[in-house]
C-alpha positions in Angstrom: -15.2 25.6 -17.0 -13.0 26.3 -12.7 -11.3 24.6 -10.4 -11.4 23.5 -6.9 -8.8 22.8 -4.9 -8.4 20.4 -1.3 -6.2 19.6 0.2 -6.1 17.7 3.2 -3.3 17.0 6.1 -3.4 13.9 9.0 -2.0 11.4 10.6 -1.2 8.2 7.9 -3.7 5.5 9.8 -7.0 7.7 9.5 -5.7 8.1 5.5 -5.1 4.1 5.1 -9.0 4.0 6.2 -10.1 3.5 2.5 -14.3 2.0 3.1 -14.7 6.3 3.9 -11.8 7.1 1.1 -14.4 5.1 -1.8 -18.1 5.6 -2.8 -20.3 2.6 -1.6 -21.5 0.3 -4.0 -24.7 1.5 -5.5 -26.8 -1.7 -3.9 -27.0 -1.9 -1.0 -26.1 -6.1 0.6 -28.8 -8.6 -0.2 -32.0 -9.4 2.3 -30.5 -11.9 4.3 -27.0 -10.3 5.0 -24.9 -11.0 7.8 -25.9 -7.9 10.1 -21.7 -7.0 10.4 -22.1 -6.0 6.6 -25.9 -4.0 6.8 -23.9 -2.1 9.1 -20.6 -1.2 7.4 -22.7 -0.6 4.6 -24.5 1.7 6.1 -21.7 3.6 7.7 -19.8 4.0 4.7 -23.6 5.7 2.2 -23.5 8.4 5.3 -19.9 9.1 6.4 -18.2 9.1 2.9 -20.7 11.9 1.4 -19.1 14.0 3.7 -16.2 12.4 5.6 -13.0 14.9 5.5 -10.5 11.8 3.9 -9.7 12.4 0.0 -11.3 10.4 -1.6 -9.9 7.1 -3.7 -11.2 9.0 -7.4 -10.1 12.5 -7.5 -13.1 13.9 -9.1 -14.8 12.7 -6.4 -14.7 15.2 -4.0 -17.2 17.4 -5.8 -20.1 15.2 -3.8 -18.0 16.5 -0.5 -19.5 19.5 1.7 -18.2 23.0 0.2 -16.4 24.0 3.3 -13.8 21.4 2.4 -13.3 23.0 -1.2 -9.9 25.4 -0.7 -10.5 27.8 -3.2 -11.3 28.3 -7.3 -9.7 28.9 -10.4 -11.5 29.8 -13.4 -7.9 29.7 -15.0 -6.0 26.6 -14.8 -2.4 28.6 -14.4 -4.1 29.9 -11.5 -5.0 26.4 -10.3 -1.4 24.8 -10.6 -0.1 28.0 -9.0 -1.7 27.5 -6.1 -0.5 23.5 -6.1 2.8 25.5 -6.3 2.6 27.3 -3.2 1.1 24.4 -1.0 4.1 22.5 -2.4 6.6 25.3 -1.2 4.5 25.4 1.9 5.5 21.3 2.7 8.1 20.4 1.0 10.1 20.8 4.6 7.8 18.1 6.0 8.3 15.2 3.6 9.8 12.2 4.2 11.5 11.8 0.7 13.9 14.4 0.4 13.7 13.7 -3.3 10.3 15.1 -3.0 11.5 17.8 -1.7 13.5 19.0 -5.1 12.1 22.0 -6.1 13.2 21.3 -10.1 10.9 17.6 -9.4 7.9 20.5 -7.9 8.6 23.3 -10.7 7.3 20.1 -12.7 4.4 19.1 -11.1 3.4 22.3 -11.1 4.2 22.4 -14.5 2.7 18.9 -15.8 -1.1 20.2 -13.5 -0.9 23.7 -15.2 -1.0 21.7 -18.8 -3.6 18.6 -16.9 -5.9 22.0 -15.6 -5.9 23.0 -19.0 -6.9 19.9 -20.8 -9.9 19.6 -18.7 -8.4 17.0 -16.0 -7.7 16.8 -12.8 -4.5 16.8 -10.6 -3.7 14.8 -7.4 -0.7 14.5 -5.2 -0.1 12.7 -2.0 3.2 13.0 0.4 4.6 11.7 3.7 5.1 14.1 5.9 7.2 13.1 9.3 5.6 10.5 10.7 3.3 9.5 10.7 1.3 12.6 9.0 0.3 12.2 5.3 -0.2 14.9 2.9 -3.7 15.1 -0.6 -2.9 18.1 -2.4 -5.4 17.3 -5.3 -7.2 20.3 -8.3 -10.9 18.8 -9.7 -11.7 20.2 -13.2 -16.0 21.4 -12.7 -18.1 21.5 -14.5 -18.5 19.4 -16.4 -16.1 16.9 -14.5 -14.5 14.8 -17.2 -14.3 11.3 -15.5 -17.6 12.2 -13.4 -19.9 14.6 -14.9 -22.9 14.3 -12.2 -22.0 15.8 -9.3 -23.6 19.3 -9.1 -20.3 22.4 -8.5 -20.1 21.8 -5.2 -19.8 25.9 -4.6 -22.5 26.5 -6.9 
């Protein structure tokens, strides 16, 4: 078991494009469906696996390109430390003063270390100076509890 770190920051408007943040339905639209529905299904099927947007379900990071992995760790404590470093780096830009609180951030990191030790995933999102958004995730790999099928993106 090991852990991969992911970080995305960008315009909130782009983050809100949920169609590209969820996998396509397993079955394509039936024959005779509206052409725009078929076209949208094709777009999502092609783009979801490669788009850099954070997936709605954290484990889906594992099907994204290897280039999106920011780092990999064998130990949960190291992965949680990376998360803590990113939180400290971005905290001055958090839109919410309460989320900048160092005690709050420490609790997030401690909870992340525990969850990762147990084989779970961790995902956090923060509004930054408007209209930006930060998404941080650490995903357990080999295998992932909620989605054991994908191969490790780092191989």
